[in-house]
C-alpha positions as CSV (number, residue, x, y, z in Angstrom):
1,M,-46.7,32.2,-15.9
2,R,-47.4,30.9,-19.4
3,G,-48.0,27.3,-17.8
4,A,-50.8,28.6,-16.0
5,R,-52.4,30.4,-18.0
6,N,-52.6,27.5,-20.3
7,Q,-54.3,25.9,-17.3
8,F,-56.2,28.7,-16.7
9,A,-57.7,28.6,-19.9
10,R,-58.2,24.9,-20.1
11,A,-60.3,25.1,-17.2
12,C,-62.6,27.9,-18.6
13,S,-62.9,26.1,-21.6
14,I,-64.2,23.2,-20.1
15,A,-66.1,25.2,-17.4
16,V,-68.3,27.0,-20.5
17,L,-68.4,23.1,-21.9
18,Y,-70.0,21.3,-19.2
19,C,-72.3,24.6,-18.1
20,A,-73.3,24.7,-21.8
21,A,-74.1,21.0,-21.7
22,A,-76.0,21.1,-18.6
23,T,-78.5,24.0,-19.8
24,G,-78.8,22.0,-23.3
25,V,-80.0,19.1,-21.0
26,A,-82.3,21.1,-18.7
27,Q,-84.0,22.3,-21.7
28,G,-84.0,20.0,-24.2
29,A,-83.6,16.6,-22.9
30,P,-85.3,14.0,-24.5
31,P,-87.2,11.4,-21.9
32,G,-86.6,7.7,-20.9
33,D,-84.8,5.5,-23.8
34,A,-84.8,8.3,-26.4
35,W,-81.8,9.4,-24.7
36,R,-80.5,6.2,-26.7
37,E,-81.0,7.5,-29.9
38,R,-79.4,10.8,-29.2
39,V,-76.1,9.6,-27.4
40,T,-73.2,7.9,-29.7
41,L,-70.2,6.1,-27.6
42,M,-66.8,6.7,-29.5
43,F,-63.9,3.9,-29.0
44,S,-60.9,3.5,-30.7
45,D,-57.5,1.3,-30.2
46,R,-54.9,1.4,-32.7
47,M,-52.0,-0.9,-31.9
48,R,-48.4,-0.5,-34.0
49,G,-45.1,-1.8,-34.3
50,E,-42.5,0.1,-35.6
51,F,-39.0,-0.7,-37.3
52,V,-36.5,1.8,-38.1
53,D,-33.1,1.1,-40.3
54,W,-32.2,5.1,-40.7
55,F,-29.2,6.3,-43.0
56,E,-26.6,5.4,-41.1
57,P,-24.2,7.7,-39.2
58,L,-20.7,8.8,-40.1
59,A,-18.2,6.4,-37.9
60,G,-17.4,8.0,-34.4
61,K,-21.0,10.3,-34.8
62,A,-23.1,7.2,-32.9
63,A,-23.1,4.2,-31.4
64,P,-22.4,1.9,-33.3
65,G,-26.1,0.2,-34.9
66,A,-28.1,3.4,-33.2
67,Q,-29.6,3.5,-36.6
68,R,-31.5,0.5,-36.2
69,Y,-34.3,-0.2,-33.6
70,D,-37.8,-1.3,-32.8
71,F,-40.3,0.4,-30.7
72,F,-44.1,-0.2,-30.0
73,A,-47.2,2.6,-29.1
74,N,-50.5,1.9,-28.5
75,Q,-53.6,4.9,-28.9
76,L,-56.5,4.6,-27.2
77,R,-59.3,6.9,-27.4
78,L,-63.0,6.9,-25.8
79,G,-65.2,9.8,-26.3
80,A,-69.2,10.2,-26.8
81,K,-71.3,12.4,-28.3
82,V,-74.8,13.8,-27.3
83,N,-77.1,15.0,-30.1
84,L,-79.6,17.8,-28.6
85,P,-81.8,19.7,-30.8
86,H,-79.7,22.2,-32.2
87,V,-76.5,21.6,-30.0
88,L,-74.3,18.5,-30.2
89,F,-71.8,18.2,-27.7
90,V,-68.6,15.6,-28.1
91,A,-65.7,14.9,-25.2
92,E,-63.1,12.7,-26.2
93,M,-60.0,11.5,-23.6
94,Q,-57.1,9.8,-25.3
95,D,-54.1,7.9,-23.8
96,T,-50.8,7.6,-25.8
97,R,-48.2,4.7,-24.7
98,L,-45.0,4.1,-26.2
99,V,-42.4,1.8,-24.9
100,N,-38.9,1.2,-26.6
101,L,-38.1,4.2,-27.9
102,P,-34.1,4.6,-28.8
103,G,-32.1,5.7,-26.5
104,D,-29.0,6.5,-28.2
105,A,-30.6,7.9,-31.8
106,T,-30.5,11.6,-31.0
107,P,-27.2,12.6,-30.7
108,P,-26.3,15.7,-31.1
109,A,-23.2,15.0,-33.5
110,V,-25.0,13.3,-36.0
111,A,-26.4,16.2,-37.9
112,Q,-27.8,19.4,-37.4
113,G,-31.2,17.8,-37.3
114,G,-29.9,14.8,-34.6
115,A,-32.5,12.2,-34.6
116,L,-32.2,8.9,-36.4
117,G,-35.7,8.7,-37.3
118,P,-39.5,8.9,-36.1
119,G,-38.8,6.6,-32.6
120,A,-36.0,9.1,-31.9
121,V,-38.0,12.6,-32.0
122,Y,-40.2,10.8,-29.4
123,F,-37.7,10.6,-27.1
124,L,-36.3,13.8,-28.2
125,N,-39.3,15.8,-27.0
126,T,-39.8,13.6,-24.0
127,R,-36.0,11.7,-22.7
128,S,-37.8,9.1,-21.8
129,R,-37.7,5.1,-23.2
130,D,-41.1,4.0,-21.9
131,Q,-44.0,7.2,-22.2
132,G,-47.4,7.9,-21.6
133,E,-49.8,10.3,-20.5
134,P,-54.0,10.9,-20.9
135,F,-55.1,14.5,-22.2
136,L,-58.2,15.5,-23.6
137,K,-58.5,15.2,-27.1
138,Q,-61.6,16.6,-27.9
139,G,-64.1,18.7,-26.2
140,N,-66.4,20.5,-27.6
141,F,-70.3,21.9,-28.7
142,T,-71.8,22.6,-31.9
143,L,-74.5,24.7,-32.4
144,Q,-76.5,23.4,-35.3
145,E,-79.8,23.6,-37.3
146,I,-80.4,27.4,-35.8
147,P,-83.5,28.7,-36.5
148,G,-83.7,31.3,-39.5
149,M,-80.2,30.3,-40.4
150,P,-80.1,26.8,-42.6
151,G,-76.6,25.9,-42.7
152,V,-74.8,27.5,-40.6
153,S,-72.9,25.9,-37.7
154,F,-71.0,27.2,-34.9
155,T,-68.2,24.8,-32.8
156,G,-66.4,25.7,-29.8
157,G,-63.8,24.3,-27.5
158,R,-61.3,21.9,-28.4
159,F,-61.3,20.2,-31.6
160,E,-59.6,18.5,-35.1
161,Y,-59.3,20.5,-38.1
162,A,-57.9,19.3,-41.6
163,D,-57.3,21.6,-43.9
164,G,-59.0,20.8,-47.5
165,G,-61.6,18.4,-45.9
166,E,-63.9,20.9,-45.0
167,S,-66.3,19.2,-47.1
168,I,-66.0,15.5,-48.7
169,P,-67.5,15.0,-52.1
170,T,-70.1,12.0,-52.7
171,E,-68.1,10.6,-56.1
172,P,-65.6,8.0,-54.5
173,G,-62.6,8.6,-56.6
174,L,-63.0,12.6,-56.0
175,A,-63.9,11.3,-52.6
176,W,-60.4,9.5,-52.2
177,L,-58.2,12.7,-53.7
178,K,-59.4,15.3,-51.9
179,R,-59.0,13.3,-48.3
180,E,-55.3,11.8,-49.8
181,R,-53.6,14.6,-52.1
182,I,-55.3,17.8,-50.8
183,S,-56.6,17.2,-47.6
184,Q,-54.1,18.3,-44.7
185,R,-51.3,19.6,-46.7
186,L,-50.8,22.6,-44.1
187,V,-53.0,21.8,-41.1
188,G,-54.2,18.4,-40.2
189,P,-54.2,16.8,-36.9
190,F,-51.3,14.5,-37.5
191,G,-53.2,10.9,-37.1
192,Y,-49.8,9.5,-38.1
193,T,-48.7,10.0,-34.7
194,H,-49.5,8.6,-31.6
195,V,-50.2,11.5,-30.2
196,T,-52.1,13.5,-32.4
197,R,-52.2,17.1,-32.3
198,S,-56.2,19.2,-31.6
199,L,-56.9,23.2,-31.9
200,D,-58.1,25.1,-28.9
201,G,-61.1,27.7,-30.3
202,A,-63.9,28.4,-32.4
203,R,-65.4,27.4,-36.1
204,L,-68.3,28.9,-38.0
205,V,-69.4,26.8,-41.1
206,Y,-71.6,27.8,-43.5
207,D,-72.6,24.6,-45.6
208,T,-75.4,24.0,-48.5
209,A,-75.5,21.6,-51.8
210,Q,-73.0,24.2,-53.7
211,I,-70.8,25.9,-51.7
212,N,-68.9,25.4,-48.1
213,V,-67.6,28.5,-46.3
214,T,-65.5,27.6,-42.8
215,G,-63.8,30.2,-40.9
216,F,-61.7,29.7,-37.4
217,G,-59.6,31.2,-35.3
218,S,-57.3,28.8,-32.5
219,R,-54.6,28.3,-30.9
220,P,-53.0,24.7,-31.4
221,T,-51.8,22.0,-28.6
222,Q,-48.8,20.1,-28.2
223,G,-48.8,16.9,-29.4
224,G,-47.5,14.8,-32.3
225,F,-44.4,14.0,-31.0
226,E,-44.4,15.1,-27.9
227,V,-46.3,12.8,-25.2
228,S,-48.1,15.7,-23.2
229,A,-50.5,17.0,-25.6
230,N,-53.2,18.8,-22.9
231,P,-51.3,22.3,-22.9
232,E,-51.6,24.8,-26.0
233,L,-48.7,26.3,-28.0
234,D,-47.9,29.9,-27.7
235,I,-49.5,30.1,-31.3
236,W,-52.2,31.2,-33.0
237,L,-53.5,30.2,-36.1
238,A,-56.7,31.0,-38.2
239,G,-57.9,30.5,-41.4
240,L,-60.9,30.7,-44.3
241,A,-62.0,28.6,-46.8
242,L,-64.8,28.4,-49.5
243,T,-65.6,25.7,-51.5
244,L,-67.3,24.9,-54.5
245,K,-69.0,21.3,-54.6
246,Q,-70.0,19.6,-57.0
247,I,-72.8,19.9,-58.8
248,E,-75.4,18.0,-59.7
249,G,-75.4,16.8,-63.9
250,M,-72.0,18.4,-64.4
251,A,-68.5,16.3,-64.1
252,P,-67.6,15.4,-60.8
253,L,-65.2,19.0,-59.8
254,D,-64.3,20.3,-56.4
255,A,-62.9,23.7,-56.0
256,R,-61.6,25.7,-53.0
257,G,-59.6,28.8,-52.1
258,F,-58.5,29.4,-48.8
259,Y,-56.6,31.5,-46.8
260,L,-54.6,30.6,-43.3
261,Y,-52.6,32.7,-40.8
262,Y,-49.8,31.8,-38.9
263,R,-47.9,33.6,-35.7
264,D,-45.7,31.7,-33.3
265,N,-45.1,33.4,-30.3
266,R,-42.6,30.7,-29.1
267,D,-39.6,32.2,-27.6
268,D,-37.1,29.2,-26.8
269,A,-38.0,27.3,-29.6
270,P,-35.2,28.4,-32.3
271,K,-36.2,28.8,-35.5
272,V,-34.9,26.5,-38.3
273,D,-34.1,28.0,-41.5
274,N,-30.6,28.3,-43.7
275,R,-28.8,31.1,-41.6
276,P,-25.8,30.6,-39.6
277,A,-26.0,29.2,-35.6
278,P,-25.6,32.6,-34.2
279,A,-28.0,34.3,-36.2
280,R,-30.6,32.3,-35.6
281,S,-30.0,32.1,-32.4
282,A,-30.3,36.0,-31.7
283,D,-33.0,36.1,-34.2
284,R,-36.1,35.9,-31.0
285,R,-38.8,37.9,-32.7
286,D,-41.9,36.0,-33.8
287,I,-42.9,34.4,-37.2
288,A,-46.3,35.8,-39.1
289,V,-46.9,34.1,-42.3
290,H,-49.9,34.5,-44.7
291,T,-51.0,31.7,-46.8
292,W,-53.3,32.3,-50.1
293,G,-54.2,29.3,-52.3
294,G,-56.3,27.1,-53.8
295,H,-57.0,23.7,-55.5
296,A,-59.3,22.1,-58.2
297,I,-60.0,18.3,-58.8
298,A,-61.7,16.9,-61.4
299,R,-62.6,13.1,-62.3
300,V,-64.6,12.2,-65.7
301,D,-65.4,9.4,-67.6
302,A,-62.9,8.7,-70.8
303,G,-62.9,5.5,-72.7
304,P,-62.9,2.6,-70.8
305,G,-62.3,4.6,-67.7
306,K,-61.7,7.8,-65.4
307,A,-59.0,10.3,-65.6
308,D,-58.7,12.5,-63.0
309,G,-56.5,16.1,-62.7
310,L,-55.4,18.2,-59.7
311,L,-53.7,21.7,-59.2
312,W,-52.7,22.7,-55.9
313,A,-50.8,26.2,-55.2
314,A,-50.4,28.6,-52.7
315,V,-48.2,31.6,-51.9
316,Q,-47.2,32.8,-48.4
317,A,-45.6,36.1,-47.3
318,G,-45.0,37.8,-43.8
319,D,-42.1,37.9,-41.3
320,W,-39.9,35.1,-40.4
321,G,-38.4,36.4,-37.2
322,K,-36.3,39.2,-38.5
323,L,-36.3,38.5,-42.4
324,D,-39.1,39.0,-44.5
325,H,-40.6,35.6,-45.6
326,V,-41.9,35.3,-49.4
327,A,-42.8,31.8,-50.6
328,W,-44.6,29.7,-53.1
329,A,-45.5,25.7,-53.7
330,Y,-47.2,24.2,-56.2
331,A,-48.7,20.7,-57.2
332,I,-49.3,19.0,-60.7
333,E,-51.3,15.7,-60.5
334,A,-53.1,12.7,-62.9
335,G,-54.6,9.6,-62.9
336,Y,-56.3,7.3,-65.2
337,Q,-58.8,3.9,-63.7
338,L,-60.1,0.6,-65.2
339,P,-63.0,0.5,-62.6
340,D,-64.2,-2.7,-64.3
341,L,-60.9,-4.1,-64.5
342,P,-60.0,-6.8,-61.9
343,A,-58.2,-5.0,-58.9
344,A,-59.8,-1.3,-60.4
345,P,-55.9,-0.4,-61.1
346,W,-55.1,3.3,-60.2
347,L,-52.6,4.9,-61.8
348,R,-51.6,8.4,-60.7
349,L,-48.6,10.8,-61.6
350,G,-47.4,14.1,-60.2
351,Y,-44.8,16.7,-59.2
352,W,-44.6,18.7,-56.6
353,R,-42.8,21.8,-55.9
354,S,-42.1,24.3,-53.2
355,S,-39.6,27.2,-52.5
356,G,-36.4,27.7,-51.0
357,D,-33.9,30.0,-49.6
358,D,-31.3,30.4,-52.2
359,N,-29.0,33.0,-49.8
360,P,-28.9,32.5,-46.2
361,G,-26.8,36.2,-45.7
362,D,-30.2,38.6,-47.1
363,T,-32.4,40.0,-45.5
364,T,-35.4,37.9,-47.0
365,H,-36.8,34.1,-45.8
366,E,-37.9,32.1,-49.0
367,T,-38.4,28.6,-48.0
368,F,-41.9,27.6,-48.6
369,F,-43.2,27.0,-44.4
370,Q,-45.5,23.5,-44.3
371,I,-47.5,25.4,-41.2
372,L,-48.8,22.2,-39.2
373,P,-49.3,19.2,-41.6
374,T,-50.0,15.9,-41.3
375,A,-46.2,15.6,-42.8
376,R,-47.2,11.5,-43.6
377,A,-49.7,11.8,-45.5
378,Y,-47.3,13.2,-48.8
379,A,-44.4,11.7,-47.5
380,Q,-45.2,8.4,-46.3
381,F,-41.2,7.6,-45.3
382,P,-40.9,10.6,-43.2
383,F,-37.5,11.3,-43.9
384,F,-38.6,14.6,-45.9
385,N,-41.7,17.1,-46.2
386,L,-43.1,19.6,-48.7
387,M,-40.1,22.5,-47.9
388,N,-37.9,23.3,-50.2
389,N,-38.9,20.0,-51.9
390,E,-39.6,18.5,-55.7
391,D,-41.4,15.6,-55.9
392,L,-41.9,13.7,-59.1
393,F,-43.8,10.5,-58.1
394,A,-45.8,7.4,-59.8
395,Q,-48.1,5.3,-57.7
396,C,-50.7,3.0,-57.8
397,I,-53.8,1.7,-56.2
398,A,-55.5,-1.9,-56.7
399,K,-58.4,-3.2,-54.9
400,P,-58.1,-7.3,-55.7
401,H,-60.6,-8.1,-52.8
402,E,-63.3,-5.7,-51.0
403,R,-61.4,-6.1,-47.8
404,V,-57.6,-5.3,-49.2
405,T,-56.5,-2.3,-50.9
406,L,-52.9,-1.8,-52.1
407,R,-50.8,1.1,-53.0
408,A,-47.1,1.7,-54.2
409,D,-45.3,4.7,-54.8
410,Y,-42.3,5.5,-56.4
411,H,-40.6,9.1,-55.7
412,W,-37.2,11.4,-57.0
413,L,-36.7,13.7,-54.6
414,R,-34.8,16.3,-55.0
415,L,-34.1,19.9,-53.2
416,T,-35.2,23.0,-55.0
417,E,-32.3,25.0,-53.3
418,P,-29.0,23.8,-52.8
419,A,-28.3,26.5,-50.8
420,D,-31.1,26.1,-48.6
421,L,-31.4,22.8,-46.4
422,W,-33.0,18.5,-46.4
423,Y,-36.0,19.8,-43.8
424,S,-38.4,17.2,-42.3
425,G,-40.9,17.7,-39.6
426,G,-44.7,18.3,-39.6
427,G,-44.8,21.4,-37.1
428,A,-44.6,22.6,-33.6
429,T,-45.0,19.6,-30.9
430,N,-44.0,21.5,-27.6
431,D,-42.8,25.3,-26.6
432,T,-38.8,24.4,-27.1
433,V,-38.8,22.3,-30.0
434,F,-39.7,23.9,-33.3
435,G,-41.2,20.9,-35.3
436,F,-39.6,21.1,-38.2
437,A,-35.1,20.1,-38.1
438,G,-33.0,21.3,-41.1
439,L,-29.7,19.5,-42.4
440,P,-27.0,20.9,-44.6
441,S,-27.2,20.0,-48.0
442,S,-23.7,20.9,-49.2
443,G,-24.2,22.1,-51.9
444,R,-26.2,19.2,-53.6
445,R,-30.0,18.7,-54.8
446,E,-30.6,15.3,-55.3
447,L,-31.8,14.0,-52.3
448,A,-33.4,10.3,-52.6
449,H,-35.0,7.6,-54.4
450,L,-37.7,6.4,-52.1
451,V,-40.0,3.1,-53.2
452,D,-42.8,2.2,-50.4
453,V,-45.9,-0.2,-50.5
454,G,-49.4,0.0,-48.2
455,L,-51.3,-2.6,-48.0
456,T,-55.0,-2.0,-46.0
457,V,-57.0,-5.2,-44.9
458,S,-60.7,-5.0,-43.1
459,L,-60.2,-8.0,-41.3
460,L,-63.8,-7.4,-39.2
461,Q,-66.6,-5.1,-39.4
462,H,-64.6,-2.9,-36.7
463,L,-60.9,-4.3,-37.3
464,S,-59.0,-3.3,-39.7
465,A,-54.6,-3.7,-40.2
466,Y,-52.2,-2.1,-42.2
467,A,-49.3,-2.7,-43.1
468,Y,-46.4,-0.3,-44.8
469,Y,-42.5,-0.8,-45.8
470,G,-40.3,2.2,-47.1
471,R,-36.8,2.1,-48.8
472,A,-34.9,5.2,-49.6
473,F,-31.8,5.0,-51.9
474,G,-29.8,8.3,-50.6
475,Q,-28.4,10.1,-53.2
476,G,-26.0,13.2,-53.1
477,V,-27.5,15.0,-49.9
478,V,-27.8,11.9,-48.0
479,Q,-24.3,10.7,-48.8
480,G,-22.2,13.8,-47.8
481,L,-23.8,13.6,-44.3
482,F,-24.1,10.1,-43.7
483,G,-22.2,6.7,-44.0
484,G,-25.1,5.0,-45.2
485,S,-27.2,6.2,-48.0
486,D,-30.0,3.7,-47.8
487,A,-32.8,3.5,-45.1
488,N,-35.6,1.5,-44.2
489,Y,-39.2,2.0,-42.4
490,G,-42.1,-0.1,-42.0
491,Y,-44.6,-1.2,-39.2
492,L,-47.9,-3.1,-38.7
493,E,-51.1,-1.7,-36.8
494,T,-54.3,-3.0,-36.2
495,T,-57.4,-0.4,-35.2
496,L,-60.2,-1.7,-33.5
497,R,-63.0,1.3,-33.8
498,F,-66.6,1.2,-32.7
């Protein structure tokens, strides 16, 4: 019944979209060659080879060498934008193909999480070593430049959304901070994965030179590590954000307040938390989480360089099945850049902390819930996320050439509450896989030290390459679960985009 309902909803959405398109063309179609100025074709193709050397399982828990593998993936996206007076139409298809996924890296005996790295998670969702499927990535219309309503736009259909990315500052350094250190902490398209995710719903925006107000209501699609990304999840997601933009004549500043509502109605996706398995399996009640938060970022001239600061914080309340849900999280970051030196080095320091649950036997769930994020943006080696987590980090960004950007990070990772789990994952992928995994900590807090480096090269106008390598030095939590405490992960990708 649910599958039929989703198919019907998609069919209705597409039918409405095409009817609206036909109406718009009939009423405002430009003649002759003017169409070329109205239509923009979109094309991108991303090829990536990944290698994984995960934490080695204890003897007898998995096949020898199951933690070591490599696989290849290709993500092709084709679409078009049609910009007519007062309405913009977007249609985009995506085809994802994965080859040589590991078939023996998801043994249930490894641990509660059961998957040895990202390739194993793709396999866990679909149970196929070679998989692929085309789907509708975006299909929407936007009413814009509405007469008598300056700054107002309305979008309906299937679209992408990144919380914190409702507006991007004009100052380059501030824009980088907004994209890389604010956006997608709690909701994002999960672009790191080869499938990604979208939202089916509506979005209303009021945008001026001083403020941006964005509200939306939606149902997320499947995706992320689930290659079948057309169906909707049995989840509701809504939000409202007010952003104060950079004001002319003042120091570069960006501030935002936001609210997010998440309701998970899935019956067949057992919750992941620190309760005993029988208690979790018996809890079929819905999850309903309210999140309130905000951020402020600034970047000012200071001596020979530029100093920046960032604050982000959120609190949560609601229901976690049969339990009450109360949680919190915050981030504090600061940096200093010397743009006039060769490579314009930028050194940044930061600290993240989110609440964990210190008592699995009481009636309150206190683990901060990351909702539907682009998890890899804040955990480049994705063996952890921002739940029950402390992350003290340093990063250095340099641009030795106009076409080359280098980033190196160090992270000291700990669990906030040792009575809680070691969490990973990026949110719901289908109606049977919860989307977050949790491993027992055995009462320990020290998770790992992580060192990683990323290199971006703009090869040609439309062609770029990216290389990443990370090494994790597992500490007490890892050592209590695995036979080998160190892990390596890396990949090389190229992206062709027009």
